[in-house]
Each structure stands twice: as C-alpha cells, then as structure tokens.
C-alpha positions in Angstrom: -22.3 6.1 -1.5 -18.9 4.4 -1.2 -17.4 3.8 2.3 -14.5 6.2 1.8 -17.0 8.9 1.0 -18.6 8.6 4.4 -17.4 10.9 7.2 -15.7 9.2 10.1 -17.2 10.9 13.1 -17.5 10.6 16.8 -14.8 11.9 19.2 -14.4 8.5 20.9 -13.8 6.7 17.6 -11.4 9.5 16.3 -9.5 9.1 19.6 -9.4 5.4 19.2 -8.1 5.7 15.6 -5.3 8.1 16.8 -4.3 5.5 19.4 -4.2 2.7 16.8 -2.2 4.8 14.4 0.2 5.7 17.2 0.6 2.0 18.2 1.4 1.2 14.5 3.9 4.0 14.3 5.7 2.8 17.5 5.9 -0.8 16.2 7.0 0.3 12.7 9.7 2.5 14.3 10.9 -0.5 16.3 11.0 -2.7 13.2 13.2 -0.1 11.5 15.6 0.0 14.5 15.8 -3.8 14.5 16.4 -3.9 10.7 19.4 -1.7 11.3 20.8 -4.2 13.9 20.2 -2.1 16.9 18.4 -2.9 20.2 14.8 -1.7 20.5 14.0 0.4 23.6 10.2 0.6 23.1 7.6 -1.9 22.1 8.6 -4.2 19.3 5.4 -6.1 19.0 1.8 -5.5 19.8 -1.5 -7.2 19.5 -4.6 -5.0 19.4 -8.1 -6.0 20.0 -11.0 -3.8 18.9 -13.7 -4.6 21.4 -17.1 -2.8 21.8 -20.7 -3.6 22.0 -22.7 -4.3 18.8 -23.3 -1.2 16.7 -20.5 1.0 18.1 -18.3 1.0 15.0 -15.7 -1.7 15.3 -15.7 -2.5 11.7 -15.6 1.1 10.6 -12.7 1.8 13.0 -10.8 -1.2 11.5 -11.6 0.0 8.0 -10.3 3.5 8.8 -7.1 2.1 10.2 -6.7 -0.1 7.1 -7.2 2.9 4.9 -4.5 4.8 6.8 -2.1 1.9 6.5 -2.7 1.2 2.8 -2.6 4.8 1.7 -0.3 6.7 4.1 2.0 4.1 5.6 2.2 1.5 2.8 5.7 0.2 3.3 6.6 -1.5 0.0 2.9 -2.2 -0.6 2.6 -4.5 2.4 -0.9 -3.2 2.9 -2.5 -3.6 -0.5 -5.2 -1.0 -1.6 -7.7 -3.7 -2.6 
C-alpha cells in the first residue's frame, strides 16, 4: 500500500497538521505582502521543529505537510511532487 493511500489519523496529529498549515499560510501571506512592497504586520519568517518521542508520527506529519504544500499550495512548483 502506498503512503498516500494510508489514512492520516489521530486527533493530535490532525491538530498539529492544521497548525503547520496555518503557519505556512501566514508566512506565505506575508511573503505576498512583501512582494508588493508593503510592510508586513504579522510573522514574516518562521522555523518549525517537529519534536516528539520515537514512534509518534513525526515523519508522517512532515509527509502530510509536504503533500499539502506540493499539491494544494504549490506556488510555481516550488514544492515538487517527487
């Protein structure tokens, strides 16, 4: 079974994925404002660390975020599908 066919489950991980997506959306919005020569009011840059004990789904969380970025966001193919 391919990874994208697996269900992404667990309320905690779904919440974490929503938070990561929201952080990306905020930074992307700031980048768009800066590209138009305006001053950014919110966060312009972020560093995110996915930290958890072994076996709690860090890799899967990062994979799901990458899937979202490469298929939904994909500004000018910055996030390649492969």
